[in-house]
C-alpha positions as CSV (number, residue, x, y, z in Angstrom):
1,M,42.0,119.2,68.3
2,S,41.5,116.0,66.4
3,C,43.5,113.7,64.3
4,E,42.6,110.7,62.3
5,K,46.0,109.1,62.4
6,C,49.1,109.8,64.4
7,C,52.0,108.5,66.3
8,S,54.6,106.1,64.9
9,L,51.8,103.5,65.3
10,H,50.2,105.4,62.4
11,E,51.3,106.9,59.2
12,N,50.5,110.6,59.7
13,T,48.3,113.1,61.6
14,Q,45.5,115.2,60.2
15,R,45.6,118.5,62.1
16,Q,42.9,121.2,62.3
17,A,43.7,124.2,60.1
18,E,44.0,126.6,63.1
19,Q,46.4,124.2,64.9
20,K,48.5,123.7,61.8
21,K,48.6,127.5,61.3
22,K,49.8,128.1,64.9
23,L,52.5,125.4,64.6
24,I,53.8,126.7,61.3
25,H,53.9,130.3,62.6
26,R,56.0,129.1,65.5
27,L,58.4,127.2,63.2
28,N,58.7,130.3,60.9
29,R,59.7,132.4,63.9
30,L,62.2,129.7,64.9
31,E,63.7,129.8,61.4
32,G,64.1,133.5,61.7
33,Q,65.8,133.1,65.1
34,I,68.3,130.5,63.7
35,R,69.1,132.7,60.7
36,G,69.7,135.6,63.1
37,I,72.1,133.5,65.2
38,R,73.9,132.4,62.0
39,K,74.3,136.0,61.0
40,M,75.7,136.9,64.4
41,V,78.3,134.1,64.1
42,E,79.2,135.3,60.6
43,E,79.6,138.8,61.8
44,D,81.7,137.8,64.8
45,A,79.2,139.0,67.4
46,Y,80.2,138.7,71.1
47,C,79.8,135.2,72.4
48,T,77.5,136.1,75.2
49,D,75.1,137.8,72.8
50,I,75.0,134.7,70.6
51,L,74.4,132.5,73.6
52,V,71.5,134.6,74.8
53,Q,69.9,134.3,71.3
54,S,70.6,130.6,71.3
55,A,68.9,130.2,74.6
56,A,65.9,132.1,73.3
57,A,65.7,129.7,70.3
58,S,65.9,126.7,72.7
59,A,63.0,128.1,74.7
60,A,61.0,128.6,71.5
61,I,61.6,125.0,70.5
62,N,60.5,123.8,73.9
63,S,57.4,125.9,73.6
64,F,56.7,124.4,70.1
65,N,57.2,120.9,71.6
66,R,54.8,121.6,74.5
67,E,52.1,122.8,72.2
68,L,52.4,119.8,69.9
69,L,52.7,117.3,72.8
70,E,49.5,118.7,74.4
71,A,47.6,118.4,71.1
72,H,48.9,114.8,70.7
73,I,47.8,113.8,74.1
74,R,44.4,115.4,73.9
75,S,43.7,113.9,70.5
76,C,45.7,110.9,69.4
77,V,46.6,109.4,72.8
78,V,43.0,109.8,74.2
79,R,41.6,108.3,71.0
80,D,43.9,105.3,71.0
81,I,43.3,104.6,74.7
82,Q,39.5,104.7,74.0
83,N,40.1,102.2,71.2
84,D,42.1,99.9,73.5
85,Q,45.3,100.6,71.7
86,L,47.3,100.8,74.9
87,E,50.7,100.6,73.2
88,V,50.3,104.3,72.6
89,I,51.2,104.7,76.3
90,D,54.6,103.1,75.7
91,E,55.1,105.3,72.7
92,L,54.2,108.4,74.7
93,M,56.6,107.4,77.4
94,G,59.4,107.0,74.9
95,T,58.6,110.4,73.4
96,L,58.7,112.0,76.8
97,Q,62.1,110.4,77.5
98,K,63.5,111.9,74.3
99,L,62.1,115.3,75.0
100,M,63.5,115.3,78.6
101,K,67.1,114.6,77.6
């Protein structure tokens, strides 16, 4: 996994085609889950059934975040540390704090 630019220290991230494909696939599945939850609400489904589906969507988002975070650390963060851009550590810590709320 490599990226030429990333983080808010940079403008964007160039992802490998396979990584991008995996991330988009996860997002497409998430979209479907959210649409399904909306339909359940529209059709007055039982609250517990909606909550179970909502929990599944939350788990899917967490899985997406873990995959993207791992790629970020293995590529962008490592690269920036090797280039003595140590401010990337503060940025990573801020990102982790947001993810752990």
